[in-house]
N, C-alpha and C positions, 0 to 999 in steps of 0.2 A: 635500509634500501627497500625492504618489503613494505614497511609502513608507508614510505613515501609513495610507492607505486599504488597502494590501495587508496591512499588519500587522493591521488591524481585521478584515479578511475571514478571515485565517488564525486569528485569535483566536476568532472566532465558529465557525469550522469545528472547532477543537479542542474547544470547549465542546460542540458538537453531537455530535461523535464519541464523546467520553468519556461523555456522557449516554446515548446509544443503547447503547453497550457495557455500561454499568452496568445498564440496564434489561433487556437481553437476558440477561445472566448472572444477574440477579435472577429472571427468569422460569424459567430452567433450574434454579436453586437451589430455587425453590418446587416445581417438578415433582418433583425427586428427593427433596425432603422429604416430599411426599405419598406417593410410592412407598415410602419408608423406613417411614413410619408405618403404611401399610396392611400391608406384609409383617410388620412387628414385631407388630402387634396380632393379625394372623391366626395367627402362630406361637404367641403367648401363649395364645390361645383354644384352639387345637388341642392344645397341651400340657396345658392344664387339662382338656379333655374326655377326653383319653387317660387321664389319672390317674383321673378320676371313673368312666370306663367300666370300669376294672379293679376298682373298689371296689363297684360296684353288682352285687348278685347276680341277674343276669338270664341267660337262655340266650344262648349265642353271644356272650357279652361279650368273650371273648378275640379273636374275629374283629373286633369293633368297635374294640377297643383297638389291634389290629394295623393296621387300616385308618387310624385316626386318627394312629397313630405314623408310618405311611408317608407320609401327607400332610404331617405336620409336618417329617419329614426332607426331603421334596421342597421345601417352601417355604424351609427353612433353607438348602438347597443353592442355590436361586435367589437368595436374599438374599445369600449369600456370593459368588456369581458376579457379580451386578450391583453389589454394594457401593454401594447408594444413599447411605449415610451419608457415605462418602468423597467421592463425586461432588458431593453437596450442599455439603460443606465447600469443595471446590475452586471451585465456581461462586460461592459466597458471598465467598470471598477475592478472586476476580477482580472481582466487582461492587464490593466495597469499594475495591479498588485504583483502578479507573477513576473511581469517584465522588470519591475523594480527589484525584485529578489534576484533575478538573473544578473542585472547590472551590479548589484551589491556583491554577489559572489565573484564576479569578474575582478572586482577591485579589492577582494578580501586580503588581509595582510597578516592576521593572527589566527591561531587555532581557536581562541575563544570566540572571535567573530564568526569563524566557520561553523562552530557548534550552534551558535545563536541563530544563524541563518537557516539551519535545518529545523530548529524549533519554530521559527517564523513560517517556514514552508508548511509544516504540519498544521499550524493554526490557520493558514490560508486555505488549506484543503478542507478544513472543517466548515469554513464559511463560504465555500465555493458554491455558486448557483448551479442549478441543474443544467447539464450540457447534453443535448441530444447526440446520438451516435454519428449522425451525418456531419456534424461540425468538428468531430474529434480528428486531430492530426495524429497519424500513426507514428509511433516511435518504438525503437528496439533497444531501449535503455536497459543495461544490465548493471546490477549492484554487486558490490563485494562487501563482505563482513569487515567490520572494523578490526584492526590488529589486536586491540584489547580483548574483544569478544572471542577472536580466534585463539588467543593465548588461554583464555578461560576454558574454552572447549578442550584444548589440548591437555590442560591440567586435569580436567574431569575424566578424560579418556585414560590418562596415566593412572589416576586413582582407581578407576574401574578395572583396569588390567591388573593392578597390584592386588586388589580384592579377589579377582577371579583366580589368580595364581595361588593365593593363600587358600582359597576354598578347594582348589584342585589338589593341592598337596595334602590337605587334611582328609579329603575324601579318599585319596589313594592309600594313605596310611590305614584308614578304617577298613578299606577293602582287603588289604593284605592281612590284617588281623582277623577278618571274618573268614578268609580263605584258608588260613593256617592257624586254627585255634589251639592246636596241641604242640606248637613249637616250644613253648616254655615248659610244658609237662614232660616232653621227651628228654629235655636236658636234665630235669630233676630226676627222672627214672634212671638215666645213664649214670648220674652221679651216685645214686643209691647202689647200683650194681657194682660200681668200681669200689665203693667203700666196703661192700660185702666181701669182694675178692681180697682186698687188702687185709681185712680182719681175719679171713680164713686161712691165710698163708702161714702164719706161725703154727696153727694147729696141725697142718699137714707135716711140718718139720718135726 
């Protein structure tokens, strides 16, 4: 019964963790998608205005075209530096990966599949892209130790208690011998006196 309860708690913790991870990466993916769309549309409009400004016969049109061209170049440089399209793709793949793990755990049927999903979760964490704190979804997931590990800890504690009791008994015997060093000698002296009395009795008669 205890093992079943621990398994259920860790199963729920796995579902909650993968769900929050998927939502967090989904929020990051939507953010970078919005940035990508804004920069792309701005660059398109600036390029179009630059072309139109060179065709319209107005005074100082060359300065307007140069200004618009400079802005377009600046936005293109920012877009290339941030690379929001690639970041969006990375966050989307991470979100899909964690969501797939969550659905697999929901449909898990054997203990072997359960253990394999935890291994896959650890691998997914190693390849997880950086996630800023503002995109993280808070969770209060609590884990429990596996029954096998708890049994191992209990066995270690029993071994330590047995070793400590043995050391305590040994130290107590040593302390007694140190406190009463003449116990054995007193017995020997008493035995010698008694033997003297026994030997001297016939002489008195």
